[in-house]
DRENDO-1510 file (C-alpha; in Angstrom, 1 decimal, always signed):
<recs>
REC; n; res; u; v; w
REC; 1; UNK; +0.0; +0.0; +0.0 .
REC; 2; UNK; +1.5; +3.4; -1.0 .
REC; 3; UNK; +0.8; +6.6; +0.9 .
REC; 4; UNK; -1.3; +9.0; -1.1 .
REC; 5; UNK; -1.6; +11.9; +1.2 .
REC; 6; UNK; +0.9; +14.8; +1.2 .
REC; 7; UNK; +2.7; +15.8; +4.3 .
REC; 8; UNK; +0.9; +18.7; +5.8 .
REC; 9; UNK; +2.2; +21.2; +8.3 .
REC; 10; UNK; +0.3; +21.5; +11.6 .
REC; 11; UNK; -0.2; +24.4; +14.0 .
REC; 12; UNK; +0.8; +23.2; +17.4 .
REC; 13; UNK; -1.0; +23.9; +20.6 .
REC; 14; UNK; +0.0; +22.8; +24.1 .
REC; 15; UNK; -2.3; +20.1; +25.5 .
REC; 16; UNK; -1.0; +18.9; +28.9 .
REC; 17; UNK; -2.6; +20.3; +32.0 .
REC; 18; UNK; +0.8; +21.0; +33.3 .
REC; 19; UNK; +1.5; +23.1; +30.1 .
REC; 20; UNK; +5.0; +21.8; +29.8 .
REC; 21; UNK; +5.1; +18.5; +27.9 .
REC; 22; UNK; +3.2; +17.7; +24.8 .
REC; 23; UNK; +1.4; +19.5; +22.0 .
REC; 24; UNK; -1.2; +18.4; +19.5 .
REC; 25; UNK; -2.2; +19.7; +16.2 .
REC; 26; UNK; -4.8; +22.5; +16.3 .
REC; 27; UNK; -6.2; +21.0; +13.1 .
REC; 28; UNK; -5.7; +17.3; +12.8 .
REC; 29; UNK; -4.7; +15.9; +9.4 .
REC; 30; UNK; -3.8; +12.5; +10.8 .
REC; 31; UNK; -6.0; +9.5; +10.2 .
REC; 32; UNK; -6.3; +6.2; +8.4 .
REC; 33; UNK; -6.2; +6.3; +4.6 .
REC; 34; UNK; -5.8; +3.6; +2.1 .
REC; 35; UNK; -6.7; +0.9; +4.5 .
REC; 36; UNK; -5.1; +2.3; +7.7 .
REC; 37; UNK; -1.8; +3.8; +6.8 .
REC; 38; UNK; -1.1; +6.9; +9.0 .
REC; 39; UNK; -0.6; +10.4; +7.6 .
REC; 40; UNK; +1.6; +12.4; +10.0 .
REC; 41; UNK; +2.3; +16.1; +10.5 .
REC; 42; UNK; +5.1; +18.5; +10.6 .
REC; 43; UNK; +8.7; +17.6; +11.6 .
REC; 44; UNK; +10.2; +19.1; +14.6 .
REC; 45; UNK; +12.9; +20.9; +12.6 .
REC; 46; UNK; +10.3; +22.4; +10.3 .
REC; 47; UNK; +8.6; +23.9; +13.3 .
REC; 48; UNK; +12.0; +25.2; +14.4 .
REC; 49; UNK; +12.5; +26.8; +11.0 .
REC; 50; UNK; +15.0; +24.3; +9.4 .
REC; 51; UNK; +15.1; +20.9; +7.5 .
REC; 52; UNK; +17.6; +18.8; +7.0 .
REC; 53; UNK; +24.7; -1.8; +5.7 .
REC; 54; UNK; +21.6; -3.2; +7.1 .
REC; 55; UNK; +22.9; -6.0; +9.3 .
REC; 56; UNK; +22.5; -9.6; +8.3 .
REC; 57; UNK; +18.9; -10.5; +8.4 .
REC; 58; UNK; +17.5; -13.6; +9.9 .
REC; 59; UNK; +15.0; -15.5; +7.8 .
REC; 60; UNK; +11.6; -14.9; +9.3 .
REC; 61; UNK; +9.0; -17.6; +9.7 .
REC; 62; UNK; +6.4; -17.8; +6.9 .
REC; 63; UNK; +3.8; -15.2; +7.6 .
REC; 64; UNK; +0.8; -13.6; +6.0 .
REC; 65; UNK; +0.8; -10.1; +4.8 .
REC; 66; UNK; -0.1; -7.7; +7.6 .
REC; 67; UNK; -3.4; -6.0; +6.8 .
REC; 68; UNK; -5.1; -3.2; +8.6 .
REC; 69; UNK; -7.4; -5.5; +10.6 .
REC; 70; UNK; -4.4; -7.7; +11.6 .
REC; 71; UNK; -2.4; -4.7; +12.6 .
REC; 72; UNK; -5.1; -3.5; +14.9 .
REC; 73; UNK; -5.5; -7.0; +16.4 .
REC; 74; UNK; -1.7; -7.0; +17.1 .
REC; 75; UNK; -1.9; -3.8; +19.2 .
REC; 76; UNK; -1.3; -4.2; +23.0 .
REC; 77; UNK; -3.9; -3.5; +25.7 .
REC; 78; UNK; -3.8; -1.9; +29.1 .
REC; 79; UNK; -3.3; -5.3; +30.7 .
REC; 80; UNK; -0.2; -5.9; +28.6 .
REC; 81; UNK; +1.7; -3.0; +30.2 .
REC; 82; UNK; +0.0; -3.0; +33.6 .
REC; 83; UNK; +1.1; -0.3; +36.1 .
REC; 84; UNK; -2.0; +1.9; +35.9 .
REC; 85; UNK; -1.9; +2.9; +32.2 .
REC; 86; UNK; -5.2; +4.2; +30.7 .
REC; 87; UNK; -5.9; +3.8; +27.0 .
REC; 88; UNK; -6.9; +7.0; +25.1 .
REC; 89; UNK; -8.9; +7.5; +21.9 .
REC; 90; UNK; -6.8; +6.8; +18.7 .
REC; 91; UNK; -7.5; +10.3; +17.4 .
REC; 92; UNK; -5.9; +11.8; +20.6 .
REC; 93; UNK; -2.8; +9.6; +20.4 .
REC; 94; UNK; -2.4; +10.4; +16.7 .
REC; 95; UNK; -1.8; +14.1; +17.6 .
REC; 96; UNK; +0.7; +13.8; +20.4 .
REC; 97; UNK; +3.9; +15.8; +20.0 .
REC; 98; UNK; +6.6; +16.9; +22.5 .
REC; 99; UNK; +7.4; +20.6; +22.4 .
REC; 100; UNK; +10.7; +20.0; +24.1 .
REC; 101; UNK; +11.8; +18.1; +21.0 .
REC; 102; UNK; +11.5; +21.2; +18.8 .
REC; 103; UNK; +14.7; +22.9; +18.0 .
REC; 104; UNK; +17.7; +23.4; +15.7 .
REC; 105; UNK; +20.6; +21.0; +16.4 .
REC; 106; UNK; +23.9; +22.9; +17.1 .
REC; 107; UNK; +26.4; +21.6; +14.6 .
REC; 108; UNK; +29.3; +22.9; +16.7 .
REC; 109; UNK; +28.7; +20.1; +19.2 .
REC; 110; UNK; +30.0; +17.4; +16.8 .
REC; 111; UNK; +33.5; +16.4; +15.8 .
REC; 112; UNK; +32.4; +15.5; +12.2 .
REC; 113; UNK; +30.0; +18.5; +12.0 .
REC; 114; UNK; +27.2; +18.3; +9.6 .
REC; 115; UNK; +27.0; +14.6; +9.1 .
REC; 116; UNK; +26.6; +13.8; +12.8 .
REC; 117; UNK; +24.3; +16.7; +13.3 .
REC; 118; UNK; +22.0; +15.4; +10.5 .
REC; 119; UNK; +21.6; +12.1; +12.3 .
REC; 120; UNK; +20.7; +13.8; +15.5 .
REC; 121; UNK; +18.3; +16.1; +13.7 .
REC; 122; UNK; +16.7; +13.0; +12.1 .
REC; 123; UNK; +16.3; +11.5; +15.5 .
REC; 124; UNK; +14.6; +14.5; +17.0 .
REC; 125; UNK; +12.3; +14.8; +13.9 .
REC; 126; UNK; +11.3; +11.2; +14.0 .
REC; 127; UNK; +10.5; +11.3; +17.7 .
REC; 128; UNK; +8.4; +14.4; +17.2 .
REC; 129; UNK; +6.6; +12.9; +14.2 .
REC; 130; UNK; +6.3; +9.4; +15.6 .
REC; 131; UNK; +8.0; +7.7; +12.6 .
REC; 132; UNK; +11.2; +6.3; +14.0 .
REC; 133; UNK; +11.4; +3.6; +11.4 .
REC; 134; UNK; +10.3; +5.8; +8.5 .
REC; 135; UNK; +6.9; +5.9; +6.9 .
REC; 136; UNK; +5.3; +2.4; +6.7 .
REC; 137; UNK; +4.8; +1.1; +3.1 .
REC; 138; UNK; +1.9; -1.1; +4.2 .
REC; 139; UNK; -0.8; -1.2; +6.8 .
REC; 140; UNK; -0.3; +0.5; +10.2 .
REC; 141; UNK; -2.1; +1.0; +13.5 .
REC; 142; UNK; -1.4; +2.8; +16.8 .
REC; 143; UNK; -2.6; +2.9; +20.3 .
REC; 144; UNK; -1.9; +5.5; +23.1 .
REC; 145; UNK; -1.9; +5.2; +26.9 .
REC; 146; UNK; -1.5; +7.8; +29.6 .
REC; 147; UNK; -0.4; +7.7; +33.2 .
REC; 148; UNK; +0.0; +10.9; +35.1 .
REC; 149; UNK; +2.3; +13.2; +33.0 .
REC; 150; UNK; +3.6; +10.2; +31.0 .
REC; 151; UNK; +2.4; +8.9; +27.7 .
REC; 152; UNK; +3.1; +5.6; +25.9 .
REC; 153; UNK; +2.6; +5.4; +22.1 .
REC; 154; UNK; +2.6; +1.9; +20.6 .
REC; 155; UNK; +2.6; +1.3; +16.8 .
REC; 156; UNK; +2.4; -1.8; +14.5 .
REC; 157; UNK; +3.3; -1.3; +10.9 .
REC; 158; UNK; +4.2; -3.2; +7.7 .
REC; 159; UNK; +7.3; -2.2; +5.7 .
REC; 160; UNK; +6.9; -4.7; +2.9 .
REC; 161; UNK; +8.3; -2.4; +0.3 .
REC; 162; UNK; +11.0; -0.8; +2.4 .
REC; 163; UNK; +13.5; -2.2; +4.9 .
REC; 164; UNK; +13.0; -1.6; +8.6 .
REC; 165; UNK; +16.4; -3.1; +9.3 .
REC; 166; UNK; +18.0; -0.1; +7.8 .
REC; 167; UNK; +16.4; +2.1; +10.4 .
REC; 168; UNK; +17.3; -0.3; +13.2 .
REC; 169; UNK; +20.9; -0.2; +12.1 .
REC; 170; UNK; +20.8; +3.6; +12.1 .
REC; 171; UNK; +19.3; +3.6; +15.6 .
REC; 172; UNK; +22.2; +1.5; +16.8 .
REC; 173; UNK; +24.7; +4.2; +15.9 .
REC; 174; UNK; +22.9; +7.0; +17.7 .
REC; 175; UNK; +24.4; +6.5; +21.3 .
REC; 176; UNK; +27.8; +7.2; +19.7 .
REC; 177; UNK; +26.9; +9.9; +17.2 .
REC; 178; UNK; +24.4; +11.7; +19.4 .
REC; 179; UNK; +25.5; +10.9; +22.9 .
REC; 180; UNK; +25.2; +14.6; +23.9 .
REC; 181; UNK; +24.2; +17.7; +21.9 .
REC; 182; UNK; +22.4; +21.0; +22.1 .
REC; 183; UNK; +19.2; +22.1; +20.4 .
REC; 184; UNK; +18.0; +25.7; +20.3 .
REC; 185; UNK; +14.4; +27.0; +19.9 .
REC; 186; UNK; +14.2; +30.7; +19.8 .
REC; 187; UNK; +16.1; +31.9; +22.9 .
REC; 188; UNK; +15.8; +28.5; +24.6 .
REC; 189; UNK; +18.7; +26.0; +24.7 .
REC; 190; UNK; +18.2; +22.4; +25.6 .
REC; 191; UNK; +20.7; +19.6; +26.2 .
REC; 192; UNK; +19.9; +16.2; +24.7 .
REC; 193; UNK; +21.5; +12.9; +25.8 .
REC; 194; UNK; +21.1; +9.6; +24.0 .
REC; 195; UNK; +22.0; +6.2; +25.5 .
REC; 196; UNK; +21.5; +2.6; +24.6 .
REC; 197; UNK; +19.0; +0.5; +26.6 .
REC; 198; UNK; +18.5; -3.3; +26.7 .
REC; 199; UNK; +15.4; -5.0; +25.4 .
REC; 200; UNK; +14.0; -8.5; +25.8 .
REC; 201; UNK; +15.5; -10.8; +23.1 .
REC; 202; UNK; +12.4; -11.0; +21.0 .
REC; 203; UNK; +11.7; -10.7; +17.2 .
REC; 204; UNK; +14.3; -10.8; +14.5 .
REC; 205; UNK; +16.1; -7.6; +15.5 .
REC; 206; UNK; +15.6; -4.9; +18.1 .
REC; 207; UNK; +17.0; -1.6; +19.3 .
REC; 208; UNK; +16.4; +0.4; +22.4 .
REC; 209; UNK; +17.3; +4.0; +23.3 .
REC; 210; UNK; +16.7; +6.5; +26.1 .
REC; 211; UNK; +16.5; +10.1; +25.1 .
REC; 212; UNK; +16.7; +12.8; +27.8 .
REC; 213; UNK; +16.0; +16.5; +27.0 .
REC; 214; UNK; +16.8; +19.1; +29.6 .
REC; 215; UNK; +15.8; +22.7; +29.3 .
REC; 216; UNK; +13.0; +25.2; +30.1 .
REC; 217; UNK; +9.4; +24.8; +29.2 .
REC; 218; UNK; +6.9; +27.5; +30.1 .
REC; 219; UNK; +9.6; +29.4; +31.9 .
REC; 220; UNK; +10.3; +26.5; +34.3 .
REC; 221; UNK; +13.1; +23.9; +34.2 .
REC; 222; UNK; +11.9; +20.6; +32.7 .
REC; 223; UNK; +13.4; +17.2; +31.9 .
REC; 224; UNK; +11.7; +15.0; +29.3 .
REC; 225; UNK; +12.7; +11.3; +29.4 .
REC; 226; UNK; +11.7; +9.0; +26.6 .
REC; 227; UNK; +12.3; +5.3; +26.4 .
REC; 228; UNK; +12.2; +4.3; +22.7 .
REC; 229; UNK; +12.1; +0.8; +21.3 .
REC; 230; UNK; +11.7; -0.9; +17.9 .
REC; 231; UNK; +11.4; -4.6; +17.1 .
REC; 232; UNK; +11.5; -6.1; +13.6 .
REC; 233; UNK; +9.5; -9.3; +12.8 .
REC; 234; UNK; +10.2; -10.1; +9.2 .
REC; 235; UNK; +9.1; -7.0; +7.2 .
REC; 236; UNK; +6.9; -5.8; +10.0 .
REC; 237; UNK; +7.8; -3.9; +13.1 .
REC; 238; UNK; +6.5; -2.5; +16.4 .
REC; 239; UNK; +7.7; +0.7; +17.9 .
REC; 240; UNK; +7.2; +2.1; +21.4 .
REC; 241; UNK; +7.8; +5.6; +22.7 .
REC; 242; UNK; +7.1; +6.0; +26.4 .
REC; 243; UNK; +7.9; +8.7; +29.0 .
REC; 244; UNK; +7.3; +12.2; +30.1 .
REC; 245; UNK; +8.2; +14.6; +32.9 .
REC; 246; UNK; +7.7; +11.9; +35.6 .
REC; 247; UNK; +10.9; +10.0; +34.7 .
REC; 248; UNK; +11.7; +6.9; +32.7 .
REC; 249; UNK; +9.2; +4.2; +31.7 .
REC; 250; UNK; +11.7; +1.5; +31.1 .
REC; 251; UNK; +9.7; -1.3; +32.7 .
REC; 252; UNK; +6.6; -0.5; +30.8 .
REC; 253; UNK; +8.5; -0.2; +27.5 .
REC; 254; UNK; +10.0; -3.7; +28.1 .
REC; 255; UNK; +6.5; -5.1; +28.8 .
REC; 256; UNK; +5.1; -3.5; +25.7 .
REC; 257; UNK; +8.0; -4.9; +23.6 .
REC; 258; UNK; +7.7; -8.4; +25.0 .
REC; 259; UNK; +3.9; -8.8; +24.9 .
REC; 260; UNK; +3.5; -6.8; +21.7 .
REC; 261; UNK; +6.1; -8.9; +19.7 .
REC; 262; UNK; +4.3; -12.1; +20.7 .
REC; 263; UNK; +0.9; -10.6; +19.7 .
REC; 264; UNK; +2.3; -9.6; +16.3 .
REC; 265; UNK; +3.9; -13.0; +15.7 .
REC; 266; UNK; +0.7; -14.8; +16.6 .
REC; 267; UNK; -1.3; -12.6; +14.2 .
REC; 268; UNK; +1.2; -13.2; +11.4 .
REC; 269; UNK; +1.0; -16.9; +12.0 .
REC; 270; UNK; -2.8; -16.8; +11.7 .
REC; 271; UNK; -3.4; -17.4; +15.4 .
REC; 272; UNK; -5.4; -15.4; +17.9 .
REC; 273; UNK; -3.2; -13.4; +20.2 .
REC; 274; UNK; -2.6; -15.0; +23.6 .
REC; 275; UNK; -4.6; -13.5; +26.5 .
REC; 276; UNK; -3.0; -10.5; +28.3 .
REC; 277; UNK; -1.1; -11.3; +31.5 .
REC; 278; UNK; -3.9; -10.1; +33.8 .
REC; 279; UNK; -6.8; -11.3; +31.8 .
</recs>
């Protein structure tokens, strides 16, 4: 399935009650088109006023093509991540954005200059726009959860005409390329740190990162912590972005990865997903 909708620029408005964390589009242009593929909004660097060998693959088990209904069936539930998470409407989750991710990457922070800065800019853009592995070439589905000032976004997507492993390999380089750098947004400066995190040994390949952004939001000091994970299963993949101002969500991310990968593998094998742990 090819994406037919053009990329549209959104006007952002702050949505958290605390007024410090996330923003959603004032006019939503996200939604399901062509059987469920997601159309996303502006990149973080656009808002800030600027743009900028796959590893050896294991042979996946024979699977069916992931369709829209199957992608939705493979989504996790509240019970899969436990710990008091509450599911929100899909239309709300589609419009989540982190204002603290907006900014221009300072090229002077990098030894190799523009090349490293471009990778870090791509990271910030993809986190802001929720397309860490690139735009799915096939069906996709997402689900969002909240807990206090933290949010967890879970996505399932097919990349049958692209290669998610390329993006996973790129992710693996970021703790070295983008270990610490600065972004500026107007007069505000923020420090970003990227480290590698461990994930359960599931799927055909996987990568985990923790991205910490320290700066000011609404005139007050703020630290945004995001745990990010991606798992490939053949030409399909799941991605998880979890965190907020309350601190890391590493345990919930690992639960989402473990339970979600099993659900996706069951769906692709033509099985009904196993019952959630607390069902």
